[in-house]
N, CA, C and O atoms as a GROMACS GRO file, in nm:
protein
  204
    1UNK      N    1  14.150  11.412  10.538
    1UNK     CA    2  14.161  11.508  10.644
    1UNK      C    3  14.106  11.446  10.773
    1UNK      O    4  13.991  11.400  10.775
    2UNK      N    5  14.184  11.443  10.877
    2UNK     CA    6  14.140  11.389  11.006
    2UNK      C    7  14.098  11.502  11.098
    2UNK      O    8  14.150  11.614  11.093
    3UNK      N    9  14.002  11.471  11.183
    3UNK     CA   10  13.958  11.568  11.282
    3UNK      C   11  13.968  11.506  11.421
    3UNK      O   12  13.981  11.384  11.434
    4UNK      N   13  13.961  11.588  11.524
    4UNK     CA   14  13.966  11.539  11.661
    4UNK      C   15  13.845  11.453  11.694
    4UNK      O   16  13.855  11.364  11.779
    5UNK      N   17  13.732  11.477  11.631
    5UNK     CA   18  13.610  11.404  11.662
    5UNK      C   19  13.630  11.254  11.643
    5UNK      O   20  13.585  11.175  11.725
    6UNK      N   21  13.697  11.214  11.536
    6UNK     CA   22  13.717  11.072  11.511
    6UNK      C   23  13.804  11.010  11.620
    6UNK      O   24  13.783  10.894  11.658
    7UNK      N   25  13.900  11.085  11.670
    7UNK     CA   26  13.987  11.034  11.777
    7UNK      C   27  13.907  11.015  11.906
    7UNK      O   28  13.922  10.914  11.974
    8UNK      N   29  13.822  11.112  11.939
    8UNK     CA   30  13.740  11.103  12.059
    8UNK      C   31  13.644  10.987  12.047
    8UNK      O   32  13.625  10.911  12.142
    9UNK      N   33  13.582  10.972  11.931
    9UNK     CA   34  13.487  10.862  11.910
    9UNK      C   35  13.558  10.727  11.922
    9UNK      O   36  13.503  10.633  11.979
   10UNK      N   37  13.678  10.718  11.870
   10UNK     CA   38  13.753  10.593  11.877
   10UNK      C   39  13.788  10.559  12.022
   10UNK      O   40  13.776  10.444  12.063
   11UNK      N   41  13.831  10.658  12.098
   11UNK     CA   42  13.866  10.635  12.238
   11UNK      C   43  13.743  10.595  12.318
   11UNK      O   44  13.749  10.506  12.402
   12UNK      N   45  13.632  10.661  12.293
   12UNK     CA   46  13.507  10.628  12.362
   12UNK      C   47  13.463  10.486  12.328
   12UNK      O   48  13.419  10.413  12.416
   13UNK      N   49  13.474  10.448  12.203
   13UNK     CA   50  13.437  10.313  12.161
   13UNK      C   51  13.524  10.206  12.224
   13UNK      O   52  13.474  10.102  12.268
   14UNK      N   53  13.653  10.231  12.228
   14UNK     CA   54  13.745  10.135  12.290
   14UNK      C   55  13.716  10.123  12.439
   14UNK      O   56  13.715  10.012  12.494
   15UNK      N   57  13.691  10.235  12.505
   15UNK     CA   58  13.659  10.232  12.648
   15UNK      C   59  13.530  10.154  12.672
   15UNK      O   60  13.520  10.078  12.768
   16UNK      N   61  13.431  10.172  12.584
   16UNK     CA   62  13.306  10.098  12.596
   16UNK      C   63  13.326   9.949  12.577
   16UNK      O   64  13.266   9.869  12.649
   17UNK      N   65  13.408   9.911  12.482
   17UNK     CA   66  13.436   9.769  12.460
   17UNK      C   67  13.506   9.706  12.579
   17UNK      O   68  13.472   9.595  12.620
   18UNK      N   69  13.604   9.776  12.634
   18UNK     CA   70  13.677   9.724  12.750
   18UNK      C   71  13.583   9.711  12.870
   18UNK      O   72  13.584   9.610  12.940
   19UNK      N   73  13.500   9.815  12.892
   19UNK     CA   74  13.404   9.811  13.002
   19UNK      C   75  13.309   9.694  12.985
   19UNK      O   76  13.278   9.624  13.082
   20UNK      N   77  13.261   9.671  12.863
   20UNK     CA   78  13.170   9.560  12.838
   20UNK      C   79  13.238   9.424  12.859
   20UNK      O   80  13.176   9.330  12.908
   21UNK      N   81  13.364   9.415  12.821
   21UNK     CA   82  13.437   9.289  12.837
   21UNK      C   83  13.464   9.257  12.984
   21UNK      O   84  13.457   9.142  13.026
   22UNK      N   85  13.495   9.361  13.063
   22UNK     CA   86  13.531   9.338  13.202
   22UNK      C   87  13.410   9.336  13.296
   22UNK      O   88  13.403   9.255  13.388
   23UNK      N   89  13.315   9.425  13.270
   23UNK     CA   90  13.197   9.437  13.357
   23UNK      C   91  13.072   9.458  13.273
   23UNK      O   92  13.024   9.570  13.262
   24UNK      N   93  13.018   9.352  13.214
   24UNK     CA   94  12.905   9.368  13.123
   24UNK      C   95  12.781   9.431  13.188
   24UNK      O   96  12.710   9.507  13.123
   25UNK      N   97  12.754   9.401  13.314
   25UNK     CA   98  12.636   9.458  13.380
   25UNK      C   99  12.651   9.609  13.398
   25UNK      O  100  12.555   9.683  13.378
   26UNK      N  101  12.770   9.654  13.436
   26UNK     CA  102  12.795   9.798  13.452
   26UNK      C  103  12.784   9.868  13.317
   26UNK      O  104  12.728   9.977  13.309
   27UNK      N  105  12.835   9.805  13.212
   27UNK     CA  106  12.826   9.862  13.078
   27UNK      C  107  12.679   9.874  13.035
   27UNK      O  108  12.640   9.974  12.975
   28UNK      N  109  12.599   9.773  13.066
   28UNK     CA  110  12.456   9.777  13.032
   28UNK      C  111  12.386   9.890  13.105
   28UNK      O  112  12.305   9.961  13.045
   29UNK      N  113  12.414   9.908  13.231
   29UNK     CA  114  12.354  10.016  13.310
   29UNK      C  115  12.395  10.152  13.253
   29UNK      O  116  12.312  10.242  13.242
   30UNK      N  117  12.522  10.167  13.219
   30UNK     CA  118  12.571  10.294  13.164
   30UNK      C  119  12.504  10.325  13.031
   30UNK      O  120  12.465  10.439  13.007
   31UNK      N  121  12.492  10.226  12.943
   31UNK     CA  122  12.428  10.249  12.813
   31UNK      C  123  12.280  10.281  12.830
   31UNK      O  124  12.228  10.367  12.759
   32UNK      N  125  12.213  10.213  12.922
   32UNK     CA  126  12.071  10.239  12.945
   32UNK      C  127  12.050  10.379  13.000
   32UNK      O  128  11.955  10.447  12.962
   33UNK      N  129  12.137  10.422  13.090
   33UNK     CA  130  12.126  10.556  13.147
   33UNK      C  131  12.148  10.662  13.039
   33UNK      O  132  12.075  10.761  13.034
   34UNK      N  133  12.247  10.640  12.954
   34UNK     CA  134  12.272  10.735  12.845
   34UNK      C  135  12.154  10.739  12.749
   34UNK      O  136  12.120  10.847  12.699
   35UNK      N  137  12.090  10.626  12.721
   35UNK     CA  138  11.976  10.620  12.631
   35UNK      C  139  11.858  10.698  12.688
   35UNK      O  140  11.788  10.766  12.614
   36UNK      N  141  11.836  10.688  12.820
   36UNK     CA  142  11.722  10.754  12.882
   36UNK      C  143  11.742  10.904  12.901
   36UNK      O  144  11.647  10.975  12.932
   37UNK      N  145  11.864  10.954  12.882
   37UNK     CA  146  11.892  11.096  12.899
   37UNK      C  147  11.825  11.181  12.792
   37UNK      O  148  11.796  11.298  12.815
   38UNK      N  149  11.800  11.123  12.676
   38UNK     CA  150  11.744  11.198  12.565
   38UNK      C  151  11.601  11.152  12.537
   38UNK      O  152  11.581  11.035  12.503
   39UNK      N  153  11.501  11.242  12.550
   39UNK     CA  154  11.362  11.203  12.526
   39UNK      C  155  11.335  11.176  12.378
   39UNK      O  156  11.408  11.222  12.290
   40UNK      N  157  11.227  11.102  12.351
   40UNK     CA  158  11.187  11.076  12.213
   40UNK      C  159  11.140  11.205  12.147
   40UNK      O  160  11.084  11.293  12.213
   41UNK      N  161  11.164  11.216  12.019
   41UNK     CA  162  11.116  11.332  11.944
   41UNK      C  163  10.966  11.316  11.918
   41UNK      O  164  10.911  11.208  11.936
   42UNK      N  165  10.903  11.424  11.876
   42UNK     CA  166  10.760  11.415  11.847
   42UNK      C  167  10.734  11.321  11.730
   42UNK      O  168  10.631  11.255  11.725
   43UNK      N  169  10.828  11.312  11.635
   43UNK     CA  170  10.813  11.221  11.522
   43UNK      C  171  10.817  11.076  11.569
   43UNK      O  172  10.743  10.992  11.518
   44UNK      N  173  10.902  11.047  11.666
   44UNK     CA  174  10.912  10.912  11.719
   44UNK      C  175  10.785  10.873  11.794
   44UNK      O  176  10.748  10.755  11.800
   45UNK      N  177  10.718  10.973  11.851
   45UNK     CA  178  10.595  10.949  11.925
   45UNK      C  179  10.474  10.944  11.833
   45UNK      O  180  10.363  10.917  11.880
   46UNK      N  181  10.493  10.970  11.704
   46UNK     CA  182  10.384  10.966  11.608
   46UNK      C  183  10.322  11.101  11.580
   46UNK      O  184  10.221  11.110  11.510
   47UNK      N  185  10.381  11.207  11.633
   47UNK     CA  186  10.329  11.341  11.610
   47UNK      C  187  10.383  11.401  11.482
   47UNK      O  188  10.466  11.341  11.413
   48UNK      N  189  10.334  11.520  11.451
   48UNK     CA  190  10.384  11.591  11.333
   48UNK      C  191  10.513  11.663  11.367
   48UNK      O  192  10.531  11.706  11.481
   49UNK      N  193  10.603  11.675  11.270
   49UNK     CA  194  10.729  11.745  11.296
   49UNK      C  195  10.706  11.892  11.329
   49UNK      O  196  10.619  11.956  11.272
   50UNK      N  197  10.786  11.943  11.423
   50UNK     CA  198  10.774  12.084  11.462
   50UNK      C  199  10.847  12.170  11.362
   50UNK      O  200  10.950  12.131  11.307
   51UNK      N  201  10.791  12.290  11.337
   51UNK     CA  202  10.856  12.383  11.243
   51UNK      C  203  10.891  12.512  11.311
   51UNK      O  204  10.945  12.602  11.248
   0.00000   0.00000   0.00000
């Protein structure tokens, strides 16, 4: 059974590969920005999990 999610993920991955091949510095900046958008969880910081 196929879902739309796999198609979106595939398109995003291909776009990322093309961007990295053509403009590696821009791709690095985009990936770094996306990484910084989400803060670390308390578990990643060494805290106890929230309940």
